[in-house]
mmCIF file of the C-alpha atoms, coordinates in Angstrom:
data_MODEL
# 
_entry.id   MODEL 
# 
loop_
_atom_site.group_PDB 
_atom_site.id 
_atom_site.type_symbol 
_atom_site.label_atom_id 
_atom_site.label_alt_id 
_atom_site.label_comp_id 
_atom_site.label_asym_id 
_atom_site.label_entity_id 
_atom_site.label_seq_id 
_atom_site.pdbx_PDB_ins_code 
_atom_site.Cartn_x 
_atom_site.Cartn_y 
_atom_site.Cartn_z 
_atom_site.occupancy 
_atom_site.B_iso_or_equiv 
_atom_site.pdbx_formal_charge 
_atom_site.auth_seq_id 
_atom_site.auth_comp_id 
_atom_site.auth_asym_id 
_atom_site.auth_atom_id 
_atom_site.pdbx_PDB_model_num 
ATOM 1   C CA . MET A 1 1   ? 34.579 4.932   8.947   1.00 0.00 ? 1   MET A CA 1 
ATOM 2   C CA . PRO A 1 2   ? 34.037 1.781   10.995  1.00 0.00 ? 2   PRO A CA 1 
ATOM 3   C CA . ASN A 1 3   ? 36.170 -1.289  10.377  1.00 0.00 ? 3   ASN A CA 1 
ATOM 4   C CA . PRO A 1 4   ? 34.238 -3.361  7.772   1.00 0.00 ? 4   PRO A CA 1 
ATOM 5   C CA . THR A 1 5   ? 35.286 -6.668  9.363   1.00 0.00 ? 5   THR A CA 1 
ATOM 6   C CA . ILE A 1 6   ? 33.704 -5.862  12.732  1.00 0.00 ? 6   ILE A CA 1 
ATOM 7   C CA . GLU A 1 7   ? 30.043 -6.793  12.838  1.00 0.00 ? 7   GLU A CA 1 
ATOM 8   C CA . ILE A 1 8   ? 27.989 -3.733  13.733  1.00 0.00 ? 8   ILE A CA 1 
ATOM 9   C CA . TRP A 1 9   ? 24.616 -4.795  12.310  1.00 0.00 ? 9   TRP A CA 1 
ATOM 10  C CA . SER A 1 10  ? 23.370 -8.118  10.980  1.00 0.00 ? 10  SER A CA 1 
ATOM 11  C CA . ASP A 1 11  ? 20.290 -9.522  9.332   1.00 0.00 ? 11  ASP A CA 1 
ATOM 12  C CA . LEU A 1 12  ? 19.241 -12.794 7.720   1.00 0.00 ? 12  LEU A CA 1 
ATOM 13  C CA . HIS A 1 13  ? 20.146 -13.195 4.066   1.00 0.00 ? 13  HIS A CA 1 
ATOM 14  C CA . GLN A 1 14  ? 17.071 -12.321 1.995   1.00 0.00 ? 14  GLN A CA 1 
ATOM 15  C CA . ASN A 1 15  ? 16.940 -15.691 0.274   1.00 0.00 ? 15  ASN A CA 1 
ATOM 16  C CA . ILE A 1 16  ? 16.998 -17.489 3.656   1.00 0.00 ? 16  ILE A CA 1 
ATOM 17  C CA . ILE A 1 17  ? 19.817 -19.831 2.663   1.00 0.00 ? 17  ILE A CA 1 
ATOM 18  C CA . SER A 1 18  ? 22.277 -21.837 4.725   1.00 0.00 ? 18  SER A CA 1 
ATOM 19  C CA . ASP A 1 19  ? 25.975 -21.159 5.081   1.00 0.00 ? 19  ASP A CA 1 
ATOM 20  C CA . ALA A 1 20  ? 28.683 -23.855 4.905   1.00 0.00 ? 20  ALA A CA 1 
ATOM 21  C CA . GLN A 1 21  ? 27.975 -24.905 8.520   1.00 0.00 ? 21  GLN A CA 1 
ATOM 22  C CA . GLY A 1 22  ? 24.246 -25.318 7.917   1.00 0.00 ? 22  GLY A CA 1 
ATOM 23  C CA . ASN A 1 23  ? 23.293 -22.152 9.800   1.00 0.00 ? 23  ASN A CA 1 
ATOM 24  C CA . LEU A 1 24  ? 21.036 -19.537 8.279   1.00 0.00 ? 24  LEU A CA 1 
ATOM 25  C CA . LYS A 1 25  ? 23.269 -17.202 6.318   1.00 0.00 ? 25  LYS A CA 1 
ATOM 26  C CA . LYS A 1 26  ? 23.392 -13.621 7.507   1.00 0.00 ? 26  LYS A CA 1 
ATOM 27  C CA . VAL A 1 27  ? 24.519 -10.351 6.040   1.00 0.00 ? 27  VAL A CA 1 
ATOM 28  C CA . ILE A 1 28  ? 26.384 -7.763  8.059   1.00 0.00 ? 28  ILE A CA 1 
ATOM 29  C CA . ASN A 1 29  ? 26.958 -4.021  8.195   1.00 0.00 ? 29  ASN A CA 1 
ATOM 30  C CA . ILE A 1 30  ? 26.320 -2.291  4.839   1.00 0.00 ? 30  ILE A CA 1 
ATOM 31  C CA . ASP A 1 31  ? 24.704 -5.398  3.351   1.00 0.00 ? 31  ASP A CA 1 
ATOM 32  C CA . SER A 1 32  ? 22.434 -5.544  6.392   1.00 0.00 ? 32  SER A CA 1 
ATOM 33  C CA . VAL A 1 33  ? 21.298 -1.977  5.730   1.00 0.00 ? 33  VAL A CA 1 
ATOM 34  C CA . LYS A 1 34  ? 20.670 -2.798  2.057   1.00 0.00 ? 34  LYS A CA 1 
ATOM 35  C CA . THR A 1 35  ? 18.593 -5.809  3.130   1.00 0.00 ? 35  THR A CA 1 
ATOM 36  C CA . SER A 1 36  ? 16.610 -3.526  5.407   1.00 0.00 ? 36  SER A CA 1 
ATOM 37  C CA . ILE A 1 37  ? 15.912 -1.153  2.497   1.00 0.00 ? 37  ILE A CA 1 
ATOM 38  C CA . ASP A 1 38  ? 14.740 -4.091  0.364   1.00 0.00 ? 38  ASP A CA 1 
ATOM 39  C CA . ASN A 1 39  ? 12.440 -5.297  3.130   1.00 0.00 ? 39  ASN A CA 1 
ATOM 40  C CA . ILE A 1 40  ? 10.999 -1.839  3.708   1.00 0.00 ? 40  ILE A CA 1 
ATOM 41  C CA . LEU A 1 41  ? 10.275 -1.149  0.041   1.00 0.00 ? 41  LEU A CA 1 
ATOM 42  C CA . ARG A 1 42  ? 8.931  -4.608  -0.812  1.00 0.00 ? 42  ARG A CA 1 
ATOM 43  C CA . THR A 1 43  ? 6.571  -4.882  2.166   1.00 0.00 ? 43  THR A CA 1 
ATOM 44  C CA . TYR A 1 44  ? 3.036  -3.651  1.688   1.00 0.00 ? 44  TYR A CA 1 
ATOM 45  C CA . GLN A 1 45  ? 0.403  -2.443  4.134   1.00 0.00 ? 45  GLN A CA 1 
ATOM 46  C CA . GLY A 1 46  ? -0.900 -5.284  6.280   1.00 0.00 ? 46  GLY A CA 1 
ATOM 47  C CA . GLU A 1 47  ? 1.708  -7.907  5.379   1.00 0.00 ? 47  GLU A CA 1 
ATOM 48  C CA . ARG A 1 48  ? 3.298  -7.813  8.824   1.00 0.00 ? 48  ARG A CA 1 
ATOM 49  C CA . VAL A 1 49  ? 0.656  -9.024  11.250  1.00 0.00 ? 49  VAL A CA 1 
ATOM 50  C CA . PHE A 1 50  ? 2.184  -7.566  14.410  1.00 0.00 ? 50  PHE A CA 1 
ATOM 51  C CA . LEU A 1 51  ? 3.430  -4.413  12.676  1.00 0.00 ? 51  LEU A CA 1 
ATOM 52  C CA . PRO A 1 52  ? 0.646  -3.495  10.227  1.00 0.00 ? 52  PRO A CA 1 
ATOM 53  C CA . THR A 1 53  ? 1.865  0.062   9.567   1.00 0.00 ? 53  THR A CA 1 
ATOM 54  C CA . PHE A 1 54  ? 5.283  -1.196  8.433   1.00 0.00 ? 54  PHE A CA 1 
ATOM 55  C CA . ALA A 1 55  ? 4.822  -0.688  4.716   1.00 0.00 ? 55  ALA A CA 1 
ATOM 56  C CA . SER A 1 56  ? 5.712  0.959   1.462   1.00 0.00 ? 56  SER A CA 1 
ATOM 57  C CA . LYS A 1 57  ? 3.035  2.522   -0.729  1.00 0.00 ? 57  LYS A CA 1 
ATOM 58  C CA . LEU A 1 58  ? 4.885  1.849   -3.963  1.00 0.00 ? 58  LEU A CA 1 
ATOM 59  C CA . LYS A 1 59  ? 2.451  -0.819  -5.131  1.00 0.00 ? 59  LYS A CA 1 
ATOM 60  C CA . ASP A 1 60  ? -0.388 1.716   -5.025  1.00 0.00 ? 60  ASP A CA 1 
ATOM 61  C CA . ILE A 1 61  ? 1.643  4.351   -6.845  1.00 0.00 ? 61  ILE A CA 1 
ATOM 62  C CA . LEU A 1 62  ? 2.458  2.006   -9.740  1.00 0.00 ? 62  LEU A CA 1 
ATOM 63  C CA . PHE A 1 63  ? -1.147 2.195   -11.006 1.00 0.00 ? 63  PHE A CA 1 
ATOM 64  C CA . GLU A 1 64  ? -1.289 5.995   -11.124 1.00 0.00 ? 64  GLU A CA 1 
ATOM 65  C CA . PRO A 1 65  ? -0.799 7.943   -14.376 1.00 0.00 ? 65  PRO A CA 1 
ATOM 66  C CA . ILE A 1 66  ? 2.910  8.390   -15.018 1.00 0.00 ? 66  ILE A CA 1 
ATOM 67  C CA . ASN A 1 67  ? 4.109  11.972  -15.032 1.00 0.00 ? 67  ASN A CA 1 
ATOM 68  C CA . ASP A 1 68  ? 6.618  14.187  -13.227 1.00 0.00 ? 68  ASP A CA 1 
ATOM 69  C CA . TYR A 1 69  ? 4.290  14.449  -10.235 1.00 0.00 ? 69  TYR A CA 1 
ATOM 70  C CA . LEU A 1 70  ? 4.237  10.647  -9.888  1.00 0.00 ? 70  LEU A CA 1 
ATOM 71  C CA . ILE A 1 71  ? 8.034  10.439  -10.054 1.00 0.00 ? 71  ILE A CA 1 
ATOM 72  C CA . ASN A 1 72  ? 8.378  13.109  -7.353  1.00 0.00 ? 72  ASN A CA 1 
ATOM 73  C CA . LYS A 1 73  ? 5.681  11.440  -5.222  1.00 0.00 ? 73  LYS A CA 1 
ATOM 74  C CA . MET A 1 74  ? 7.424  8.083   -5.540  1.00 0.00 ? 74  MET A CA 1 
ATOM 75  C CA . SER A 1 75  ? 10.840 9.514   -4.636  1.00 0.00 ? 75  SER A CA 1 
ATOM 76  C CA . GLN A 1 76  ? 9.438  11.322  -1.602  1.00 0.00 ? 76  GLN A CA 1 
ATOM 77  C CA . SER A 1 77  ? 7.522  8.233   -0.507  1.00 0.00 ? 77  SER A CA 1 
ATOM 78  C CA . VAL A 1 78  ? 10.682 6.097   -0.748  1.00 0.00 ? 78  VAL A CA 1 
ATOM 79  C CA . LYS A 1 79  ? 12.695 8.629   1.253   1.00 0.00 ? 79  LYS A CA 1 
ATOM 80  C CA . ASN A 1 80  ? 10.056 9.028   3.969   1.00 0.00 ? 80  ASN A CA 1 
ATOM 81  C CA . THR A 1 81  ? 9.364  5.301   4.284   1.00 0.00 ? 81  THR A CA 1 
ATOM 82  C CA . ILE A 1 82  ? 13.016 4.289   4.553   1.00 0.00 ? 82  ILE A CA 1 
ATOM 83  C CA . GLU A 1 83  ? 13.862 7.042   7.036   1.00 0.00 ? 83  GLU A CA 1 
ATOM 84  C CA . THR A 1 84  ? 10.784 6.191   9.124   1.00 0.00 ? 84  THR A CA 1 
ATOM 85  C CA . TRP A 1 85  ? 11.644 2.504   9.473   1.00 0.00 ? 85  TRP A CA 1 
ATOM 86  C CA . ASP A 1 86  ? 15.468 2.522   9.526   1.00 0.00 ? 86  ASP A CA 1 
ATOM 87  C CA . ASP A 1 87  ? 17.046 5.196   11.704  1.00 0.00 ? 87  ASP A CA 1 
ATOM 88  C CA . ARG A 1 88  ? 20.540 4.255   10.464  1.00 0.00 ? 88  ARG A CA 1 
ATOM 89  C CA . VAL A 1 89  ? 19.786 5.689   7.031   1.00 0.00 ? 89  VAL A CA 1 
ATOM 90  C CA . SER A 1 90  ? 19.450 9.158   5.559   1.00 0.00 ? 90  SER A CA 1 
ATOM 91  C CA . VAL A 1 91  ? 18.296 9.078   1.933   1.00 0.00 ? 91  VAL A CA 1 
ATOM 92  C CA . VAL A 1 92  ? 20.051 11.633  -0.276  1.00 0.00 ? 92  VAL A CA 1 
ATOM 93  C CA . GLY A 1 93  ? 18.394 10.728  -3.573  1.00 0.00 ? 93  GLY A CA 1 
ATOM 94  C CA . VAL A 1 94  ? 16.176 8.300   -5.429  1.00 0.00 ? 94  VAL A CA 1 
ATOM 95  C CA . ASP A 1 95  ? 16.465 7.570   -9.140  1.00 0.00 ? 95  ASP A CA 1 
ATOM 96  C CA . THR A 1 96  ? 13.492 5.886   -10.777 1.00 0.00 ? 96  THR A CA 1 
ATOM 97  C CA . GLN A 1 97  ? 13.182 3.858   -13.934 1.00 0.00 ? 97  GLN A CA 1 
ATOM 98  C CA . LEU A 1 98  ? 9.607  2.932   -14.812 1.00 0.00 ? 98  LEU A CA 1 
ATOM 99  C CA . ASP A 1 99  ? 8.551  0.053   -17.029 1.00 0.00 ? 99  ASP A CA 1 
ATOM 100 C CA . THR A 1 100 ? 4.914  0.833   -17.719 1.00 0.00 ? 100 THR A CA 1 
ATOM 101 C CA . ASP A 1 101 ? 4.434  -2.137  -20.040 1.00 0.00 ? 101 ASP A CA 1 
ATOM 102 C CA . HIS A 1 102 ? 5.276  -4.588  -17.260 1.00 0.00 ? 102 HIS A CA 1 
ATOM 103 C CA . ASN A 1 103 ? 4.103  -2.565  -14.211 1.00 0.00 ? 103 ASN A CA 1 
ATOM 104 C CA . PHE A 1 104 ? 7.370  -2.346  -12.353 1.00 0.00 ? 104 PHE A CA 1 
ATOM 105 C CA . VAL A 1 105 ? 9.755  0.312   -11.228 1.00 0.00 ? 105 VAL A CA 1 
ATOM 106 C CA . THR A 1 106 ? 13.467 0.079   -10.569 1.00 0.00 ? 106 THR A CA 1 
ATOM 107 C CA . LEU A 1 107 ? 14.630 2.407   -7.820  1.00 0.00 ? 107 LEU A CA 1 
ATOM 108 C CA . THR A 1 108 ? 18.210 3.304   -7.080  1.00 0.00 ? 108 THR A CA 1 
ATOM 109 C CA . VAL A 1 109 ? 18.380 4.705   -3.566  1.00 0.00 ? 109 VAL A CA 1 
ATOM 110 C CA . ARG A 1 110 ? 21.432 6.789   -2.635  1.00 0.00 ? 110 ARG A CA 1 
ATOM 111 C CA . PHE A 1 111 ? 21.893 7.017   1.102   1.00 0.00 ? 111 PHE A CA 1 
ATOM 112 C CA . LEU A 1 112 ? 24.183 7.790   4.006   1.00 0.00 ? 112 LEU A CA 1 
ATOM 113 C CA . ILE A 1 113 ? 24.606 5.393   6.900   1.00 0.00 ? 113 ILE A CA 1 
ATOM 114 C CA . ARG A 1 114 ? 25.189 6.567   10.445  1.00 0.00 ? 114 ARG A CA 1 
ATOM 115 C CA . SER A 1 115 ? 28.936 6.290   11.303  1.00 0.00 ? 115 SER A CA 1 
ATOM 116 C CA . TYR A 1 116 ? 29.990 6.121   7.638   1.00 0.00 ? 116 TYR A CA 1 
ATOM 117 C CA . THR A 1 117 ? 31.136 9.044   5.508   1.00 0.00 ? 117 THR A CA 1 
ATOM 118 C CA . GLU A 1 118 ? 30.449 7.755   2.002   1.00 0.00 ? 118 GLU A CA 1 
ATOM 119 C CA . VAL A 1 119 ? 27.210 7.716   0.048   1.00 0.00 ? 119 VAL A CA 1 
ATOM 120 C CA . PHE A 1 120 ? 25.997 4.210   -0.779  1.00 0.00 ? 120 PHE A CA 1 
ATOM 121 C CA . ALA A 1 121 ? 23.589 3.119   -3.493  1.00 0.00 ? 121 ALA A CA 1 
ATOM 122 C CA . HIS A 1 122 ? 21.195 0.213   -3.634  1.00 0.00 ? 122 HIS A CA 1 
ATOM 123 C CA . THR A 1 123 ? 18.844 -0.799  -6.435  1.00 0.00 ? 123 THR A CA 1 
ATOM 124 C CA . VAL A 1 124 ? 15.445 -2.363  -5.765  1.00 0.00 ? 124 VAL A CA 1 
ATOM 125 C CA . THR A 1 125 ? 12.833 -3.467  -8.276  1.00 0.00 ? 125 THR A CA 1 
ATOM 126 C CA . VAL A 1 126 ? 9.200  -3.300  -7.174  1.00 0.00 ? 126 VAL A CA 1 
ATOM 127 C CA . SER A 1 127 ? 6.384  -4.759  -9.235  1.00 0.00 ? 127 SER A CA 1 
ATOM 128 C CA . GLN A 1 128 ? 2.642  -5.296  -9.040  1.00 0.00 ? 128 GLN A CA 1 
# 
Protein backbone atom coordinates (compact mmCIF):
# COMPACT_ATOMS: atom_id res chain seq x y z
CA MET A 1 0.00 0.00 0.00
CA PRO A 2 1.41 3.40 -0.92
CA ASN A 3 2.45 5.84 1.79
CA PRO A 4 -0.67 7.98 2.49
CA THR A 5 1.40 11.13 3.07
CA ILE A 6 2.95 11.08 -0.41
CA GLU A 7 0.76 12.80 -2.96
CA ILE A 8 -0.01 10.39 -5.79
CA TRP A 9 -3.19 12.00 -7.14
CA SER A 10 -4.83 15.35 -6.43
CA ASP A 11 -7.97 17.20 -7.34
CA LEU A 12 -9.70 20.42 -6.31
CA HIS A 13 -11.93 20.20 -3.26
CA GLN A 14 -15.52 19.79 -4.45
CA ASN A 15 -16.75 22.89 -2.66
CA ILE A 16 -14.01 25.00 -4.30
CA ILE A 17 -12.86 26.54 -1.02
CA SER A 18 -9.60 28.17 0.00
CA ASP A 19 -7.02 26.74 2.35
CA ALA A 20 -5.29 28.73 5.12
CA GLN A 21 -2.89 30.32 2.59
CA GLY A 22 -5.70 31.47 0.30
CA ASN A 23 -5.02 28.83 -2.35
CA LEU A 24 -7.77 26.62 -3.70
CA LYS A 25 -7.99 23.64 -1.38
CA LYS A 26 -7.19 20.28 -2.90
CA VAL A 27 -7.79 16.70 -1.94
CA ILE A 28 -5.19 14.01 -2.45
CA ASN A 29 -4.92 10.27 -3.01
CA ILE A 30 -8.01 8.36 -1.80
CA ASP A 31 -10.01 11.56 -1.32
CA SER A 32 -9.10 12.54 -4.87
CA VAL A 33 -10.52 9.26 -6.16
CA LYS A 34 -13.71 9.78 -4.13
CA THR A 35 -14.04 13.28 -5.61
CA SER A 36 -13.66 11.76 -9.06
CA ILE A 37 -16.48 9.29 -8.33
CA ASP A 38 -18.71 12.15 -7.15
CA ASN A 39 -17.96 14.14 -10.29
CA ILE A 40 -18.62 11.17 -12.56
CA LEU A 41 -21.95 10.25 -10.97
CA ARG A 42 -23.27 13.80 -10.59
CA THR A 43 -22.45 14.92 -14.14
CA TYR A 44 -25.13 14.46 -16.76
CA GLN A 45 -24.98 14.14 -20.53
CA GLY A 46 -23.99 17.43 -22.16
CA GLU A 47 -22.89 19.29 -19.03
CA ARG A 48 -19.23 19.24 -20.03
CA VAL A 49 -18.97 21.27 -23.21
CA PHE A 50 -15.64 19.87 -24.41
CA LEU A 51 -16.36 16.35 -23.16
CA PRO A 52 -20.07 15.80 -23.92
CA THR A 53 -20.00 12.01 -23.46
CA PHE A 54 -18.63 12.34 -19.91
CA ALA A 55 -21.82 11.53 -18.05
CA SER A 56 -23.86 9.38 -15.75
CA LYS A 57 -27.33 8.20 -16.74
CA LEU A 58 -28.62 8.08 -13.18
CA LYS A 59 -30.91 11.07 -13.61
CA ASP A 60 -32.77 9.25 -16.39
CA ILE A 61 -33.03 6.05 -14.38
CA LEU A 62 -34.62 7.81 -11.40
CA PHE A 63 -37.89 8.28 -13.32
CA GLU A 64 -38.28 4.62 -14.28
CA PRO A 65 -40.59 2.26 -12.35
CA ILE A 66 -38.75 0.93 -9.30
CA ASN A 67 -38.20 -2.80 -9.27
CA ASP A 68 -35.34 -5.30 -9.08
CA TYR A 69 -34.52 -4.70 -12.74
CA LEU A 70 -34.08 -0.97 -12.08
CA ILE A 71 -31.79 -1.62 -9.11
CA ASN A 72 -29.63 -3.98 -11.19
CA LYS A 73 -29.61 -1.53 -14.12
CA MET A 74 -28.56 1.30 -11.82
CA SER A 75 -25.78 -0.73 -10.20
CA GLN A 76 -24.42 -1.83 -13.57
CA SER A 77 -24.63 1.71 -14.93
CA VAL A 78 -22.69 3.05 -11.92
CA LYS A 79 -20.01 0.38 -12.30
CA ASN A 80 -19.61 0.88 -16.05
CA THR A 81 -19.60 4.68 -15.86
CA ILE A 82 -17.02 4.89 -13.08
CA GLU A 83 -14.72 2.31 -14.67
CA THR A 84 -15.02 4.05 -18.05
CA TRP A 85 -14.00 7.47 -16.74
CA ASP A 86 -11.54 6.62 -13.95
CA ASP A 87 -9.00 3.92 -14.79
CA ARG A 88 -7.69 3.93 -11.19
CA VAL A 89 -10.90 2.31 -9.95
CA SER A 90 -12.44 -1.14 -10.11
CA VAL A 91 -15.96 -1.21 -8.68
CA VAL A 92 -16.69 -4.33 -6.61
CA GLY A 93 -20.24 -3.46 -5.56
CA VAL A 94 -22.94 -0.82 -5.45
CA ASP A 95 -25.58 -0.60 -2.74
CA THR A 96 -28.64 1.50 -3.51
CA GLN A 97 -31.16 3.18 -1.27
CA LEU A 98 -34.05 4.77 -3.15
CA ASP A 99 -36.27 7.54 -1.85
CA THR A 100 -39.15 7.51 -4.30
CA ASP A 101 -41.09 10.23 -2.48
CA HIS A 102 -38.28 12.73 -3.01
CA ASN A 103 -36.78 11.37 -6.28
CA PHE A 104 -33.28 10.65 -5.07
CA VAL A 105 -31.05 7.68 -4.65
CA THR A 106 -28.18 7.16 -2.25
CA LEU A 107 -25.44 4.96 -3.68
CA THR A 108 -22.65 3.38 -1.70
CA VAL A 109 -19.91 2.38 -4.12
CA ARG A 110 -17.37 -0.21 -2.94
CA PHE A 111 -14.21 -0.11 -5.00
CA LEU A 112 -10.56 -1.03 -5.30
CA ILE A 113 -7.93 1.52 -6.22
CA ARG A 114 -4.89 0.66 -8.29
CA SER A 115 -1.83 0.20 -5.99
CA TYR A 116 -3.98 -0.29 -2.87
CA THR A 117 -5.06 -3.61 -1.39
CA GLU A 118 -8.13 -2.61 0.60
CA VAL A 119 -11.69 -2.08 -0.56
CA PHE A 120 -12.90 1.50 -0.10
CA ALA A 121 -16.47 2.78 0.08
CA HIS A 122 -17.93 6.11 -0.90
CA THR A 123 -21.53 7.29 -0.65
CA VAL A 124 -23.08 9.63 -3.21
CA THR A 125 -26.61 10.99 -3.30
CA VAL A 126 -28.08 11.76 -6.73
CA SER A 127 -31.37 13.56 -7.17
CA GLN A 128 -33.56 14.93 -9.94
